[in-house]
VEXMARRO-97249 format. One line per field, with one value per residue: residue in three letters; z, x, y of N, C-alpha, C, CB in turn; residue number from 1. Coordinates in nm, 3 decimals, always signed. Glycine has a CB too. Example, Ala and Ser with C-alpha at 12.3 -4.5 7.8 and 13.67 -1.06 7.14 Angstrom:
<nodes>
resn <- (ALA|SER)
nc3 <- (+0.780|+0.708)
nc1 <- (+1.319|+1.285)
nc2 <- (-0.569|-0.225)
cac3 <- (+0.780|+0.714)
cac1 <- (+1.230|+1.367)
cac2 <- (-0.450|-0.106)
cc3 <- (+0.780|+0.787)
cc1 <- (+1.320|+1.290)
cc2 <- (-0.330|+0.003)
cbc3 <- (+0.905|+0.572)
cbc1 <- (+1.131|+1.408)
cbc2 <- (-0.447|-0.060)
resi <- (1|2)
</nodes>
This chain:
<nodes>
resn <- (MET|LEU|GLN|THR|LEU|LEU|VAL|ALA|LEU|VAL|VAL|VAL|GLY|LEU|CYS|VAL|LEU|LEU|LEU|GLY|ILE|ARG|VAL|PHE|PHE|THR|LYS|ARG|TRP|SER|PHE|PRO|ASN|THR|HIS|VAL|GLU|GLY|GLN|PRO|LYS|LEU|GLU|GLU|GLN|GLY|LEU|THR|CYS|HIS|ARG|HIS|GLN|HIS|LYS|ASP|ALA|GLN|ARG|HIS|LYS|ASN|LEU|PHE|ASP|ARG|ILE|GLU|GLN|GLU|GLU|ARG|LEU|GLN)
nc3 <- (+10.803|+10.721|+10.939|+11.024|+10.865|+10.933|+11.194|+11.239|+11.059|+11.217|+11.445|+11.336|+11.242|+11.508|+11.629|+11.436|+11.520|+11.814|+11.762|+11.630|+11.800|+11.889|+11.653|+11.493|+11.670|+11.769|+11.707|+11.594|+11.359|+11.312|+11.358|+11.623|+11.686|+11.686|+11.631|+11.719|+11.723|+11.765|+12.028|+12.290|+12.522|+12.463|+12.219|+12.393|+12.528|+12.269|+12.156|+11.807|+11.532|+11.366|+11.029|+10.995|+11.155|+10.980|+10.706|+10.798|+10.809|+10.590|+10.449|+10.597|+10.479|+10.269|+9.897|+9.781|+9.980|+9.918|+9.649|+9.641|+9.829|+9.589|+9.410|+9.500|+9.491|+9.271)
nc1 <- (-12.897|-12.960|-13.040|-12.747|-12.601|-12.759|-12.718|-12.465|-12.470|-12.552|-12.412|-12.178|-12.296|-12.371|-12.072|-12.005|-12.141|-12.108|-11.845|-11.798|-11.931|-11.891|-11.804|-12.066|-12.292|-12.169|-12.122|-11.869|-11.852|-11.551|-11.321|-11.117|-10.803|-10.524|-10.233|-9.931|-9.884|-10.141|-10.188|-10.190|-9.981|-9.756|-9.659|-9.554|-9.362|-9.182|-9.193|-9.225|-9.410|-9.313|-9.271|-9.234|-9.007|-8.856|-8.909|-8.715|-8.462|-8.424|-8.393|-8.179|-7.993|-7.709|-7.598|-7.444|-7.505|-7.797|-7.789|-7.653|-7.751|-7.997|-7.881|-7.815|-7.976|-8.086)
nc2 <- (-11.194|-10.973|-10.840|-10.819|-10.654|-10.418|-10.358|-10.285|-10.083|-9.898|-9.923|-9.779|-9.547|-9.419|-9.404|-9.238|-9.007|-8.967|-8.873|-8.673|-8.450|-8.209|-8.078|-8.105|-7.963|-7.673|-7.367|-7.273|-7.492|-7.660|-7.859|-7.918|-7.802|-7.911|-7.874|-7.774|-7.458|-7.435|-7.422|-7.219|-7.234|-7.398|-7.243|-7.007|-7.108|-7.111|-7.322|-7.530|-7.621|-7.898|-7.890|-7.621|-7.641|-7.734|-7.578|-7.348|-7.481|-7.561|-7.283|-7.197|-7.360|-7.321|-7.262|-7.452|-7.676|-7.712|-7.806|-7.971|-8.196|-8.222|-8.347|-8.581|-8.705|-8.714)
cac3 <- (+10.764|+10.690|+11.076|+11.093|+10.822|+10.976|+11.353|+11.198|+11.078|+11.338|+11.558|+11.297|+11.309|+11.620|+11.653|+11.362|+11.579|+11.863|+11.723|+11.573|+11.894|+11.902|+11.506|+11.484|+11.741|+11.804|+11.598|+11.480|+11.276|+11.275|+11.480|+11.710|+11.621|+11.779|+11.610|+11.777|+11.670|+11.802|+12.149|+12.389|+12.632|+12.352|+12.189|+12.527|+12.567|+12.183|+12.045|+11.670|+11.395|+11.309|+10.945|+10.994|+11.185|+10.848|+10.683|+10.838|+10.835|+10.373|+10.435|+10.626|+10.351|+10.176|+9.760|+9.773|+10.039|+9.838|+9.508|+9.649|+9.848|+9.472|+9.315|+9.576|+9.526|+9.121)
cac1 <- (-12.733|-12.908|-13.021|-12.588|-12.570|-12.816|-12.664|-12.362|-12.460|-12.656|-12.313|-12.107|-12.347|-12.347|-11.999|-11.948|-12.208|-12.038|-11.699|-11.836|-12.017|-11.830|-11.817|-12.170|-12.372|-12.116|-12.104|-11.714|-11.826|-11.453|-11.204|-11.026|-10.681|-10.414|-10.124|-9.869|-9.930|-10.259|-10.173|-10.106|-9.899|-9.656|-9.669|-9.515|-9.254|-9.134|-9.226|-9.287|-9.406|-9.137|-9.286|-9.198|-8.846|-8.751|-8.851|-8.627|-8.376|-8.383|-8.391|-8.058|-7.834|-7.614|-7.607|-7.392|-7.566|-7.878|-7.771|-7.533|-7.908|-8.091|-7.806|-7.803|-8.198|-8.168)
cac2 <- (-11.127|-10.794|-10.760|-10.797|-10.500|-10.297|-10.332|-10.233|-9.957|-9.785|-9.852|-9.688|-9.404|-9.374|-9.382|-9.098|-8.881|-8.908|-8.830|-8.523|-8.370|-8.076|-8.005|-8.081|-7.886|-7.625|-7.262|-7.278|-7.619|-7.683|-7.961|-7.860|-7.687|-7.956|-7.856|-7.688|-7.357|-7.368|-7.428|-7.126|-7.296|-7.433|-7.123|-6.945|-7.191|-7.108|-7.440|-7.500|-7.695|-7.947|-7.812|-7.473|-7.649|-7.809|-7.503|-7.346|-7.548|-7.542|-7.164|-7.138|-7.399|-7.218|-7.273|-7.561|-7.774|-7.732|-7.862|-8.146|-8.284|-8.198|-8.417|-8.688|-8.719|-8.799)
cc3 <- (+10.701|+10.829|+11.114|+11.019|+10.915|+11.144|+11.335|+11.127|+11.146|+11.418|+11.437|+11.288|+11.425|+11.664|+11.599|+11.450|+11.688|+11.871|+11.731|+11.660|+11.858|+11.752|+11.453|+11.559|+11.817|+11.697|+11.530|+11.354|+11.186|+11.389|+11.503|+11.675|+11.765|+11.761|+11.726|+11.844|+11.725|+11.967|+12.213|+12.449|+12.537|+12.295|+12.270|+12.504|+12.412|+12.116|+11.911|+11.602|+11.366|+11.150|+10.946|+11.054|+11.033|+10.771|+10.652|+10.837|+10.666|+10.401|+10.503|+10.542|+10.278|+10.013|+9.772|+9.817|+9.966|+9.724|+9.570|+9.708|+9.705|+9.444|+9.362|+9.573|+9.374|+9.152)
cc1 <- (-12.760|-12.926|-12.897|-12.557|-12.634|-12.784|-12.521|-12.380|-12.499|-12.538|-12.249|-12.152|-12.317|-12.200|-11.940|-12.032|-12.148|-11.881|-11.739|-11.917|-11.997|-11.836|-11.955|-12.241|-12.267|-12.078|-12.022|-11.754|-11.631|-11.391|-11.150|-10.888|-10.578|-10.262|-10.050|-9.825|-10.046|-10.272|-10.055|-9.952|-9.766|-9.589|-9.558|-9.411|-9.148|-9.111|-9.280|-9.302|-9.317|-9.186|-9.243|-9.052|-8.792|-8.816|-8.748|-8.517|-8.316|-8.308|-8.238|-7.942|-7.832|-7.643|-7.585|-7.442|-7.685|-7.903|-7.673|-7.700|-7.975|-8.030|-7.824|-7.957|-8.225|-8.125)
cc2 <- (-10.941|-10.708|-10.731|-10.655|-10.390|-10.253|-10.267|-10.088|-9.884|-9.769|-9.740|-9.541|-9.345|-9.318|-9.234|-8.996|-8.811|-8.862|-8.692|-8.482|-8.245|-7.998|-7.996|-8.008|-7.783|-7.487|-7.250|-7.402|-7.647|-7.811|-7.891|-7.887|-7.828|-7.964|-7.755|-7.565|-7.300|-7.403|-7.312|-7.140|-7.339|-7.325|-7.034|-6.935|-7.187|-7.245|-7.426|-7.573|-7.794|-7.907|-7.723|-7.502|-7.652|-7.734|-7.354|-7.313|-7.488|-7.404|-7.090|-7.216|-7.309|-7.315|-7.464|-7.678|-7.841|-7.812|-7.974|-8.233|-8.293|-8.321|-8.584|-8.796|-8.763|-8.890)
cbc3 <- (+10.588|+10.552|+11.188|+11.044|+10.670|+10.946|+11.453|+11.121|+11.019|+11.450|+11.649|+11.194|+11.326|+11.689|+11.641|+11.172|+11.624|+11.920|+11.570|+11.431|+12.039|+11.958|+11.393|+11.474|+11.837|+11.849|+11.623|+11.597|+11.137|+11.256|+11.457|+11.838|+11.675|+11.806|+11.479|+11.751|+11.557|+11.704|+12.170|+12.502|+12.719|+12.242|+12.210|+12.652|+12.620|+12.211|+12.095|+11.599|+11.296|+11.336|+10.925|+11.091|+11.286|+10.796|+10.682|+10.846|+10.889|+10.209|+10.495|+10.782|+10.235|+10.248|+9.664|+9.811|+10.156|+9.819|+9.374|+9.853|+9.963|+9.363|+9.317|+9.726|+9.572|+8.953)
cbc1 <- (-12.640|-13.029|-13.071|-12.449|-12.630|-12.973|-12.648|-12.306|-12.475|-12.821|-12.169|-12.069|-12.465|-12.387|-11.961|-11.987|-12.334|-12.072|-11.628|-11.903|-11.991|-11.670|-11.734|-12.205|-12.466|-12.048|-12.104|-11.525|-11.970|-11.389|-11.104|-11.051|-10.711|-10.443|-10.126|-9.850|-9.944|-10.390|-10.144|-10.182|-9.987|-9.717|-9.807|-9.534|-9.324|-9.049|-9.317|-9.245|-9.385|-9.068|-9.360|-9.308|-8.791|-8.747|-8.880|-8.628|-8.415|-8.578|-8.526|-8.036|-7.828|-7.393|-7.470|-7.302|-7.602|-7.886|-7.702|-7.319|-8.035|-8.090|-7.643|-7.763|-8.330|-8.143)
cbc2 <- (-11.256|-10.700|-10.825|-10.942|-10.471|-10.316|-10.490|-10.329|-9.917|-9.860|-9.984|-9.729|-9.401|-9.469|-9.482|-9.081|-8.911|-8.941|-8.882|-8.507|-8.384|-8.096|-8.083|-8.157|-7.978|-7.715|-7.163|-7.355|-7.595|-7.550|-8.079|-7.901|-7.403|-8.071|-7.818|-7.696|-7.381|-7.423|-7.571|-7.125|-7.440|-7.502|-7.088|-7.002|-7.361|-7.039|-7.523|-7.432|-7.612|-8.175|-7.795|-7.360|-7.804|-7.989|-7.539|-7.388|-7.712|-7.504|-7.124|-7.141|-7.535|-7.213|-7.159|-7.548|-7.725|-7.658|-7.746|-8.149|-8.190|-8.061|-8.357|-8.622|-8.502|-8.775)
resi <- (1|2|3|4|5|6|7|8|9|10|11|12|13|14|15|16|17|18|19|20|21|22|23|24|25|26|27|28|29|30|31|32|33|34|35|36|37|38|39|40|41|42|43|44|45|46|47|48|49|50|51|52|53|54|55|56|57|58|59|60|61|62|63|64|65|66|67|68|69|70|71|72|73|74)
</nodes>
């Protein structure tokens, strides 16, 4: 039982170390930015993240549509 636990802890620790190589052993100490806005090629094509698209869509709705939507949610 104890051997199994130790082996499992070693395997988990090794996995964490291997997954975090870039974080632990670089000067930036951060995970890579995988969002759309972090990719220069996608930015050049004008693609944006779904969060920004949703905010833009909400901003362009008129007041009547926003009130109607709030009433449906309640």
